[in-house]
C-alpha positions as CSV (number, residue, x, y, z in Angstrom):
1,M,-8.7,23.2,4.3
2,P,-5.7,24.6,6.5
3,A,-2.7,25.3,3.8
4,G,-0.8,23.0,3.0
5,G,-4.1,20.1,4.6
6,A,-5.1,17.1,3.3
7,L,-8.2,16.7,3.2
8,G,-10.3,13.0,2.3
9,I,-13.1,13.1,0.8
10,V,-14.9,9.2,0.7
11,G,-18.5,7.5,-0.4
12,E,-20.6,5.9,-2.6
13,S,-20.6,6.7,-6.4
14,G,-23.0,9.4,-6.9
15,S,-22.4,10.6,-3.8
16,G,-21.0,13.8,-5.7
17,K,-17.3,14.0,-4.8
18,S,-16.9,14.3,-7.9
19,L,-19.1,17.0,-8.5
20,T,-17.1,18.8,-5.6
21,C,-14.1,19.1,-7.3
22,L,-15.6,19.7,-10.6
23,S,-17.4,22.9,-8.9
24,I,-14.2,24.0,-7.4
25,M,-12.7,24.0,-10.9
26,D,-16.0,25.5,-12.8
27,L,-15.8,22.9,-14.4
28,L,-19.0,21.2,-14.1
29,P,-20.4,18.8,-17.3
30,G,-23.4,19.8,-19.4
31,A,-26.0,22.2,-17.8
32,L,-25.4,21.6,-14.9
33,K,-24.4,25.3,-12.8
34,Q,-23.2,26.1,-9.2
35,S,-26.6,27.1,-7.9
36,A,-25.5,28.5,-4.8
37,G,-22.5,28.7,-2.2
38,V,-19.3,30.0,-3.3
39,V,-15.5,28.9,-3.7
40,R,-12.9,30.7,-1.6
41,L,-9.3,30.6,-1.8
42,H,-6.6,31.9,0.8
43,G,-10.6,34.0,2.5
44,K,-10.8,35.3,-0.9
45,P,-13.8,34.5,-3.3
46,L,-12.7,33.2,-6.8
47,A,-14.6,34.2,-10.0
48,P,-16.1,32.3,-12.8
49,G,-14.1,30.9,-15.2
50,R,-11.0,30.9,-12.9
51,K,-8.5,32.1,-14.8
52,G,-5.3,32.7,-13.9
53,I,-7.0,29.9,-10.7
54,R,-7.5,26.7,-13.2
55,G,-4.1,24.8,-13.6
56,R,-1.7,27.4,-11.5
57,R,-3.2,28.0,-8.3
58,I,-5.7,25.1,-8.5
59,A,-4.7,21.7,-10.3
60,M,-7.2,18.6,-10.8
61,I,-6.0,14.8,-12.0
62,F,-8.7,12.4,-12.7
63,Q,-9.7,8.3,-12.6
64,D,-9.0,7.4,-16.2
65,P,-5.9,9.0,-17.4
66,G,-6.7,7.6,-20.8
67,A,-9.5,9.3,-21.4
68,T,-7.8,12.4,-20.2
69,M,-4.7,12.6,-22.3
70,N,-4.4,12.3,-26.2
71,P,-3.6,8.6,-27.7
72,L,-2.1,9.7,-30.6
73,R,-0.3,12.7,-28.8
74,R,3.5,11.5,-27.9
75,I,4.3,12.7,-24.1
76,G,6.7,14.8,-24.6
77,P,4.1,17.6,-26.2
78,F,1.6,16.8,-23.3
79,L,3.9,18.3,-21.2
80,S,5.9,20.5,-23.3
81,G,2.2,22.3,-24.1
82,L,1.4,22.5,-20.2
83,V,5.2,23.8,-19.4
84,K,4.3,26.5,-22.6
85,L,0.5,27.2,-21.2
86,H,1.9,27.8,-17.6
87,R,4.8,29.1,-17.5
88,G,6.0,30.1,-21.0
89,L,9.0,28.2,-22.2
90,T,9.4,27.0,-25.4
91,G,11.4,24.5,-27.5
92,A,14.5,22.7,-24.9
93,A,13.5,24.9,-21.9
94,A,10.2,23.4,-22.1
95,E,11.7,20.0,-23.0
96,A,14.1,20.4,-20.1
97,E,11.0,20.9,-17.7
98,A,9.0,18.4,-18.9
99,V,11.9,15.9,-18.3
100,R,12.3,17.1,-14.6
101,L,8.3,17.1,-13.9
102,L,9.2,13.4,-15.0
103,D,11.7,12.9,-12.6
104,S,9.8,14.6,-9.9
105,V,6.8,12.1,-9.6
106,R,9.6,8.8,-10.2
107,M,8.9,8.0,-13.3
108,P,12.3,5.8,-14.7
109,A,14.0,6.3,-18.2
110,A,12.4,10.2,-17.4
111,R,13.7,11.9,-21.3
112,A,13.0,8.2,-22.7
113,R,9.3,8.7,-21.9
114,L,8.9,11.8,-23.9
115,R,8.6,9.1,-27.1
116,A,5.8,6.8,-25.6
117,Y,2.5,7.4,-26.2
118,P,-0.1,6.8,-23.2
119,H,-0.4,3.3,-24.5
120,E,2.9,1.9,-24.6
121,L,2.7,3.1,-20.4
122,S,1.2,0.8,-17.5
123,G,-1.5,2.6,-15.7
124,G,0.7,3.8,-12.8
125,Q,3.1,5.9,-15.4
126,N,0.0,7.1,-17.3
127,Q,-0.5,8.4,-14.0
128,R,2.2,10.0,-12.8
129,V,2.5,11.5,-16.4
130,M,-0.7,13.2,-15.4
131,I,0.6,13.9,-12.1
132,A,3.6,15.7,-13.4
133,G,1.3,17.9,-15.8
134,A,-1.5,19.2,-12.9
135,L,2.5,19.8,-11.5
136,A,3.7,22.3,-14.4
137,G,1.6,25.4,-13.3
138,D,3.2,24.7,-9.3
139,P,-0.1,24.5,-8.1
140,E,-0.8,25.4,-4.2
141,I,-3.7,23.0,-4.1
142,L,-4.3,19.7,-5.9
143,L,-7.4,17.8,-6.5
144,A,-7.4,14.2,-7.0
145,D,-10.7,12.7,-8.3
146,E,-9.9,8.6,-7.7
147,P,-6.3,8.5,-8.5
148,T,-5.7,4.8,-7.6
149,T,-9.2,3.2,-8.4
150,A,-7.5,1.6,-11.2
151,L,-4.6,0.8,-10.4
152,D,-3.5,-2.8,-8.4
153,V,-2.5,-2.6,-4.6
154,T,1.4,-2.1,-5.0
155,T,0.9,0.7,-7.4
156,Q,-1.6,2.3,-6.0
157,A,0.8,2.3,-2.9
158,Q,3.3,3.8,-5.2
159,I,1.6,6.7,-6.5
160,L,0.1,7.6,-2.8
161,D,3.5,7.9,-1.3
162,L,4.5,10.3,-4.3
163,L,1.5,12.2,-3.7
164,A,2.5,11.9,0.3
165,E,6.0,13.6,-1.0
166,L,5.1,16.1,-3.2
167,R,3.5,17.6,-0.6
168,A,6.2,17.9,2.1
169,E,8.1,18.7,-0.6
170,R,6.0,21.8,-1.9
171,G,3.7,22.6,1.0
172,M,1.0,21.8,-1.8
173,G,-3.0,21.6,-0.6
174,L,-4.4,18.1,-1.5
175,V,-8.0,17.0,-1.5
176,L,-8.0,13.3,-2.2
177,V,-12.0,11.7,-3.8
178,S,-12.0,8.0,-3.6
179,H,-14.7,5.4,-2.3
180,D,-11.6,3.4,-0.6
181,F,-11.7,4.3,3.1
182,G,-7.7,2.6,2.9
183,V,-6.7,5.0,0.7
184,I,-8.6,7.7,2.4
185,A,-7.0,7.1,6.2
186,E,-3.3,6.4,3.7
187,A,-3.6,10.2,2.6
188,A,-5.4,12.1,4.4
189,D,-5.5,14.7,7.7
190,H,-9.7,14.9,7.5
191,V,-12.6,13.2,6.2
192,A,-15.4,14.3,5.3
193,V,-17.8,11.8,4.0
194,M,-20.5,12.1,1.7
195,R,-24.4,10.6,0.8
196,A,-26.7,12.2,-1.4
197,G,-24.6,15.6,-2.1
198,R,-24.4,16.4,1.1
199,V,-21.1,16.3,3.8
200,V,-23.1,14.1,6.7
201,E,-19.8,13.4,8.6
202,K,-16.3,15.8,9.0
203,A,-13.4,15.0,11.1
204,P,-9.8,14.2,11.6
205,A,-8.7,11.0,10.2
206,D,-7.3,9.1,13.3
207,R,-10.9,9.8,14.7
208,L,-13.0,9.5,12.5
209,F,-11.5,5.9,11.8
210,S,-11.9,5.0,15.4
211,F,-15.4,6.6,16.3
212,P,-17.2,7.2,13.4
213,Q,-20.3,9.1,14.6
214,H,-23.0,8.9,11.6
215,P,-24.6,5.3,10.9
216,Y,-23.8,5.9,7.2
217,T,-20.0,6.4,7.9
218,A,-19.8,3.3,10.5
219,S,-21.8,1.5,7.6
220,L,-19.0,1.6,5.0
221,L,-16.6,0.9,7.6
222,A,-18.7,-2.2,8.4
223,S,-18.3,-3.0,4.4
224,I,-14.2,-2.9,4.2
225,P,-12.8,-6.6,3.6
226,P,-11.2,-8.2,6.2
227,E,-8.0,-6.8,7.0
228,L,-4.8,-8.3,8.0
229,G,-5.8,-10.3,11.7
230,R,-9.2,-9.0,11.7
231,A,-12.8,-10.8,11.6
232,S,-14.8,-10.7,8.9
233,A,-17.0,-7.8,8.9
234,L,-19.6,-9.3,6.3
235,T,-22.5,-11.2,7.2
236,S,-22.6,-15.0,7.5
237,R,-24.1,-17.3,4.7
238,K,-27.7,-17.2,5.0
239,N,-29.6,-18.3,2.1
240,P,-31.1,-22.2,1.9
241,P,-29.4,-24.5,-0.8
242,C,-30.5,-24.1,-4.2
243,N,-31.9,-26.6,-6.2
244,R,-30.4,-27.1,-9.8
245,P,-32.0,-29.1,-12.4
246,S,-32.7,-32.4,-12.4
247,N,-29.7,-33.0,-15.1
248,A,-26.9,-31.0,-12.8
249,T,-24.4,-33.1,-11.9
250,K,-21.7,-33.2,-9.5
251,A,-19.1,-30.9,-9.3
252,I,-15.1,-31.1,-11.5
253,G,-11.9,-30.5,-11.0
254,L,-9.6,-28.8,-13.6
255,K,-6.3,-29.2,-14.0
256,A,-3.7,-27.2,-16.1
257,R,-0.4,-28.9,-16.7
258,G,2.8,-27.0,-18.2
259,L,0.3,-24.2,-19.6
260,S,2.1,-21.2,-21.1
261,R,0.9,-18.5,-23.6
262,L,2.9,-16.6,-26.4
263,F,2.5,-13.7,-28.0
264,E,4.5,-12.2,-30.7
265,A,4.2,-9.4,-32.4
266,R,5.2,-9.0,-36.1
267,G,7.8,-12.2,-35.7
268,R,10.2,-10.2,-33.4
269,V,9.1,-9.8,-30.1
270,R,8.0,-12.7,-27.6
271,V,5.9,-12.1,-24.9
272,H,5.6,-15.0,-22.3
273,A,1.7,-13.4,-21.1
274,L,1.8,-17.1,-19.3
275,N,5.7,-19.8,-18.4
276,G,4.4,-23.2,-17.7
277,I,1.4,-23.3,-14.9
278,D,1.1,-26.2,-13.3
279,L,-2.6,-25.9,-11.3
280,T,-5.0,-28.5,-9.9
281,V,-8.5,-27.0,-8.8
282,Q,-10.2,-29.8,-6.4
283,P,-14.0,-30.2,-7.4
284,G,-16.3,-28.0,-5.5
285,E,-12.9,-25.5,-4.1
286,M,-12.6,-22.0,-5.1
287,L,-8.8,-21.1,-5.8
288,G,-7.4,-17.5,-5.5
289,V,-5.6,-16.0,-8.7
290,V,-3.9,-12.6,-7.2
291,G,-0.7,-10.4,-8.7
292,E,-0.2,-6.9,-10.2
293,S,-1.7,-5.8,-13.5
294,G,0.0,-8.1,-16.3
295,C,1.2,-10.4,-14.5
296,G,-1.2,-12.4,-16.8
297,K,-4.2,-13.7,-14.4
298,S,-6.9,-13.2,-17.0
299,T,-4.9,-15.0,-19.7
300,F,-5.2,-17.7,-17.3
301,G,-8.6,-17.1,-17.2
302,R,-9.4,-16.9,-20.5
303,L,-8.0,-20.2,-21.4
304,L,-9.3,-22.1,-18.7
305,V,-12.7,-21.3,-20.5
306,G,-11.7,-21.8,-23.5
307,L,-12.0,-18.5,-25.0
308,D,-8.2,-18.5,-26.5
309,K,-5.9,-21.6,-27.4
310,P,-2.5,-21.9,-25.3
311,S,0.5,-22.0,-26.9
312,S,2.0,-25.3,-25.0
313,G,0.6,-27.4,-22.4
314,D,-3.3,-29.0,-21.8
315,I,-6.4,-28.5,-19.5
316,R,-8.5,-30.9,-18.6
317,A,-12.1,-30.7,-16.7
318,G,-13.2,-33.2,-14.9
319,G,-10.7,-35.6,-16.4
320,K,-11.2,-34.9,-20.2
321,P,-9.5,-32.3,-22.0
322,L,-10.9,-28.9,-23.0
323,V,-11.7,-28.4,-26.9
324,I,-11.0,-25.5,-27.7
325,E,-12.8,-25.8,-31.8
326,D,-15.6,-24.7,-33.2
327,G,-18.4,-28.0,-33.2
328,E,-21.0,-29.4,-30.6
329,A,-17.7,-30.6,-28.6
330,F,-16.7,-27.3,-28.0
331,R,-20.4,-26.2,-27.2
332,N,-20.8,-28.3,-24.4
333,S,-17.8,-27.8,-22.9
334,R,-18.6,-24.3,-22.7
335,R,-21.7,-25.2,-21.1
336,Q,-19.7,-26.9,-18.2
337,L,-17.2,-23.8,-18.0
338,Q,-18.7,-19.7,-17.9
339,M,-16.3,-16.4,-17.0
340,V,-17.6,-13.4,-15.1
341,W,-15.7,-10.7,-16.5
342,Q,-14.8,-6.8,-14.3
343,D,-16.9,-4.8,-16.6
344,P,-20.3,-5.9,-17.1
345,L,-21.7,-3.0,-19.6
346,S,-18.6,-4.5,-21.6
347,V,-20.5,-8.5,-21.8
348,L,-24.4,-6.6,-21.4
349,N,-26.4,-6.1,-24.8
350,P,-27.8,-2.2,-24.0
351,R,-30.2,-3.3,-26.5
352,L,-31.9,-5.9,-24.9
353,S,-33.8,-6.6,-21.7
354,I,-31.9,-8.4,-18.3
355,G,-34.5,-11.0,-18.5
356,H,-34.7,-11.6,-22.2
357,Q,-30.8,-12.2,-22.5
358,I,-31.1,-15.0,-19.8
359,I,-33.7,-16.5,-21.6
360,E,-31.7,-16.1,-24.8
361,V,-29.3,-18.4,-23.0
362,L,-31.8,-20.6,-21.3
363,Q,-33.7,-21.9,-25.3
364,T,-30.0,-21.5,-26.8
365,H,-28.9,-24.3,-24.7
366,R,-32.5,-25.7,-24.2
367,I,-31.8,-25.7,-20.5
368,T,-35.7,-25.6,-20.0
369,D,-38.9,-25.3,-21.7
370,D,-40.4,-22.9,-18.8
371,T,-37.6,-20.3,-19.6
372,Q,-39.6,-17.3,-17.8
373,S,-40.1,-19.3,-14.3
374,R,-36.3,-20.2,-14.4
375,M,-34.9,-16.9,-15.7
376,L,-36.9,-14.9,-12.6
377,E,-35.2,-18.2,-10.1
378,L,-31.6,-17.2,-11.2
379,L,-32.4,-13.2,-10.6
380,Q,-33.8,-14.2,-7.3
381,A,-30.6,-16.5,-6.4
382,V,-28.3,-13.3,-7.5
383,N,-30.6,-11.1,-5.4
384,L,-32.7,-9.1,-7.8
385,K,-36.2,-8.6,-8.1
386,A,-38.4,-9.9,-10.7
387,E,-38.5,-5.9,-11.4
388,H,-35.3,-5.8,-13.1
389,A,-36.2,-8.2,-15.7
390,S,-37.9,-5.7,-17.1
391,R,-34.6,-3.6,-17.4
392,Y,-31.7,-2.5,-19.4
393,A,-27.9,-2.6,-18.7
394,H,-27.5,1.0,-18.5
395,Q,-31.3,1.6,-15.8
396,L,-29.5,-0.5,-12.9
397,S,-26.8,-0.1,-10.5
398,G,-22.9,-0.9,-10.8
399,G,-23.5,-3.6,-8.7
400,Q,-27.0,-5.0,-10.1
401,R,-25.1,-5.0,-13.3
402,Q,-22.5,-7.4,-12.1
403,R,-25.5,-10.1,-10.3
404,A,-27.4,-9.9,-13.8
405,V,-23.8,-11.3,-15.4
406,I,-23.6,-13.5,-12.9
407,A,-26.8,-14.9,-13.1
408,R,-26.6,-15.0,-16.6
409,A,-23.5,-17.1,-16.8
410,L,-25.4,-19.3,-14.2
411,A,-28.1,-19.9,-16.6
412,V,-26.3,-23.0,-18.6
413,E,-26.1,-24.7,-15.0
414,P,-21.4,-24.4,-15.6
415,Q,-20.0,-26.7,-13.3
416,I,-16.9,-24.2,-13.1
417,V,-17.2,-20.5,-13.6
418,V,-13.7,-18.1,-13.3
419,F,-15.0,-14.4,-12.1
420,D,-11.8,-12.3,-13.8
421,E,-11.7,-9.0,-11.2
422,P,-15.8,-8.8,-10.8
423,V,-15.9,-6.4,-7.4
424,S,-12.5,-4.2,-8.3
425,A,-15.3,-1.7,-9.8
426,L,-17.5,-1.6,-7.8
427,D,-17.9,0.8,-4.5
428,L,-16.8,-0.9,-0.7
429,S,-20.0,-1.5,0.5
430,V,-21.6,-3.1,-2.7
431,Q,-18.2,-4.7,-3.0
432,A,-19.1,-6.5,0.2
433,Q,-22.7,-7.5,-0.8
434,V,-21.2,-9.0,-3.8
435,I,-18.6,-11.0,-2.8
436,E,-21.1,-12.8,-0.1
437,M,-23.4,-13.5,-2.8
438,I,-20.9,-14.8,-5.0
439,A,-19.8,-16.9,-1.6
440,D,-23.4,-17.7,-1.3
441,I,-24.2,-19.5,-4.6
442,R,-20.9,-20.9,-4.7
443,D,-22.1,-23.3,-2.1
444,R,-25.8,-23.4,-3.4
445,F,-24.6,-24.3,-6.5
446,N,-21.6,-26.8,-6.2
447,L,-19.2,-24.5,-8.5
448,T,-15.8,-25.1,-9.0
449,G,-14.3,-21.3,-8.8
450,I,-11.5,-19.7,-10.0
451,F,-11.7,-16.1,-8.2
452,I,-9.1,-13.5,-9.8
453,S,-8.5,-10.1,-8.4
454,H,-5.0,-7.9,-7.6
455,D,-7.1,-7.0,-4.0
456,I,-5.5,-10.2,-1.4
457,R,-8.0,-9.4,1.2
458,V,-11.2,-10.0,-1.6
459,V,-8.8,-12.9,-2.6
460,R,-9.1,-14.5,0.6
461,Y,-12.7,-14.2,1.7
462,V,-13.5,-16.3,-1.0
463,S,-11.2,-18.6,-1.7
464,D,-9.6,-22.2,0.0
465,R,-6.5,-21.6,-1.6
466,I,-4.5,-18.9,-3.3
467,A,-2.2,-19.2,-6.0
468,V,-0.4,-15.7,-6.5
469,M,1.1,-14.9,-9.6
470,Y,4.1,-12.7,-11.1
471,L,5.6,-12.0,-14.4
472,G,2.9,-14.8,-16.0
473,R,4.7,-17.9,-13.6
474,I,2.8,-18.8,-10.1
475,V,5.7,-18.1,-7.2
476,E,3.4,-19.0,-4.2
477,I,0.2,-21.1,-3.7
478,G,-1.1,-22.5,-0.9
479,P,-4.1,-22.7,2.0
480,A,-5.3,-18.8,2.0
481,D,-5.1,-18.1,5.4
482,D,-1.6,-19.8,5.5
483,I,-0.9,-17.3,2.0
484,Y,-2.7,-14.4,4.1
485,H,-0.9,-14.2,7.5
486,A,2.5,-16.1,7.1
487,P,3.4,-15.4,3.2
488,K,6.6,-17.2,2.2
489,H,7.7,-15.5,-1.0
490,P,8.9,-12.1,-0.9
491,Y,6.9,-11.0,-3.8
492,T,3.9,-12.3,-1.8
493,Q,4.9,-10.3,1.0
494,A,4.6,-7.2,-0.5
495,L,1.3,-7.8,-2.2
496,L,-0.1,-8.1,1.4
497,S,2.5,-4.7,2.8
498,A,0.8,-2.8,-0.2
499,V,-2.9,-3.7,1.3
500,L,-4.1,0.1,2.5
501,S,-5.4,0.1,6.3
502,T,-7.3,2.2,8.7
503,D,-6.1,0.6,11.6
504,P,-2.7,3.4,12.4
505,K,-0.6,0.9,13.7
506,R,-1.0,-1.4,10.6
507,R,-0.1,2.0,8.0
508,K,2.9,2.5,9.9
509,S,4.8,-0.8,9.6
510,R,3.9,-1.3,5.9
511,S,6.7,-1.2,3.1
512,I,6.1,0.0,-0.4
513,L,7.5,-2.1,-3.7
514,R,9.6,-0.1,-5.7
515,G,9.5,-0.3,-9.2
516,D,7.7,-1.3,-12.2
517,P,7.4,-5.3,-13.1
518,P,9.9,-5.5,-16.1
519,D,8.8,-5.6,-19.5
520,P,7.2,-9.3,-20.7
521,A,9.1,-8.5,-23.8
522,Q,13.0,-8.2,-21.9
523,M,12.1,-10.8,-19.0
524,P,15.5,-11.0,-16.9
525,S,17.5,-14.0,-16.5
526,G,17.0,-15.7,-13.8
527,C,13.9,-15.5,-11.5
528,P,11.6,-12.3,-12.5
529,F,11.5,-11.1,-9.4
530,H,15.1,-10.7,-8.4
531,P,15.6,-6.5,-9.8
532,R,12.5,-5.9,-7.4
533,C,13.0,-8.3,-4.5
534,P,15.0,-7.2,-1.1
535,R,16.4,-10.7,-0.8
536,A,17.6,-11.4,-4.7
537,A,21.4,-13.3,-4.2
538,A,23.4,-14.0,-7.2
539,R,22.2,-17.2,-8.1
540,C,18.4,-15.4,-8.3
541,R,19.8,-13.6,-11.0
542,V,21.2,-16.4,-13.4
543,E,18.9,-19.6,-12.0
544,T,14.9,-19.3,-11.9
545,P,13.4,-21.0,-9.4
546,A,10.9,-23.8,-9.7
547,L,7.9,-23.9,-7.5
548,Q,9.2,-26.5,-4.2
549,A,6.8,-28.3,-1.7
550,G,7.0,-27.0,1.8
551,A,4.8,-28.3,4.9
552,D,0.9,-28.5,5.1
553,S,0.4,-28.4,0.9
554,R,2.4,-24.4,0.5
555,F,4.2,-24.3,-2.6
556,T,7.0,-21.4,-3.0
557,A,9.4,-20.9,-5.9
558,C,12.1,-19.0,-4.1
559,H,16.1,-19.7,-4.1
560,A,16.2,-16.7,-1.0
561,V,13.2,-18.5,1.1
562,D,13.6,-21.9,3.5
563,V,10.4,-23.6,1.8
564,E,9.7,-25.0,5.6
565,T,9.5,-21.8,7.3
566,S,7.1,-18.8,7.6
567,G,7.8,-15.2,8.4
568,R,7.4,-11.5,6.8
569,H,10.4,-11.4,5.9
570,W,9.6,-8.9,3.2
571,E,9.0,-6.2,6.2
572,A,12.4,-7.3,7.6
573,A,14.7,-6.9,4.9
574,A,12.6,-3.7,3.6
């Protein structure tokens, strides 16, 4: 890689991307050792241990800041310690440099953040702290290992824009690791595609995305969810209908009215995770729910399946109130509603085989006497083999674990399933397979569904309608293609503009939403989006907009947008 260049390393999980970066830093885990080859910097081989190199000339940031920073240590001492290590500054001088570093990574209220703990910051803010720490030694090269994987699309765009700005200001080289081609296309000049520990293709970014030479590269590019104006690269649905047991009924709908969830801390801090949600999901419909982290998507999902109680409002499934109490009535309602979680490892029992866990559900709810046969049918329905029944969660890949969770959810013959970020932690190719499978089982099992995600491309593919959430409110809702191609609310336009693309023309027209969402405990008056909105007017600062009906079943909550017209207002105003 030339000095000041940007190399993107892309590939599926297990391809060797992260190990490559760890080898450069001489940080290989456990008993792993570099068996061959040499790492050179400006033509000179680097000695083992990287004395004088690690953190100074070459620095690294990792995927999960929470796993890197001490949760009991404030941000100030963390950064001051790095400044002392690399520059020898102490006391007030070290603190002043820590503030300067936070300012350089666009941290709002930088000096005040020095007293914060990691858990008090958002994911994007913690990643900014990690980048600031990496810059403490003024490195020539920054290794960034999946720095945006756990972030929503708007924060991801901000971090990538920040890395590009730092490169330009400092003349710093960048090695960016990701499984997302959109991230690589956004930030890299050259791209190396890895598979099974080897580089199978390397080329300038624009050439590789336009004319991939290796079949593996082409297959990964074909797995990218559909982009603006492009047809889906996913395969058509081919599986035949799956017969449900004789006691299965037709799909039922879901209705929420005035749904709110208020959290209170020590009786003082009041946080409205949800604020007056009115929503109807028709029988057999898939509703997509999209928004940034902290907007209330997951809280909404938990309320819908009875895993949490609303502070006000009510939920009806099939016209009947949802029972959220212990007892037989609650058990029966829980059979109708199931949830598929983002992290399969957090919900699968590590001590029981996958088949055992499905059979356990069948027996508990007395679904059938032939539990073995039904378990195998469910595995087949989610494209798992009979041999997977005897395996444990840790013996499955990420995509296989998610399929197993879906099979277990289907075991109780639910009529409504909430999918909470079911593919966000998966590689693109595996994402495509799971998305296709979810769309297929929705049809085969006649399900009503709610699909929650921060990726509007994925939501668009599986959904009939899309609801866009911001700070506990629905700001826009309508048919999926209409929302995707002609968003009306400035926030929806910002979400779509933040979608990363491998198309150079699309990248050049992208606008980035600045700033973070307000603290839910200190909500702004009026429209909650007005502090970040390029179209905010005086009315927006004092009056909260309600959802207004527009043409073609569209509803928008915005004072600044004519709900009867569509257009790319965000790009025009940005």
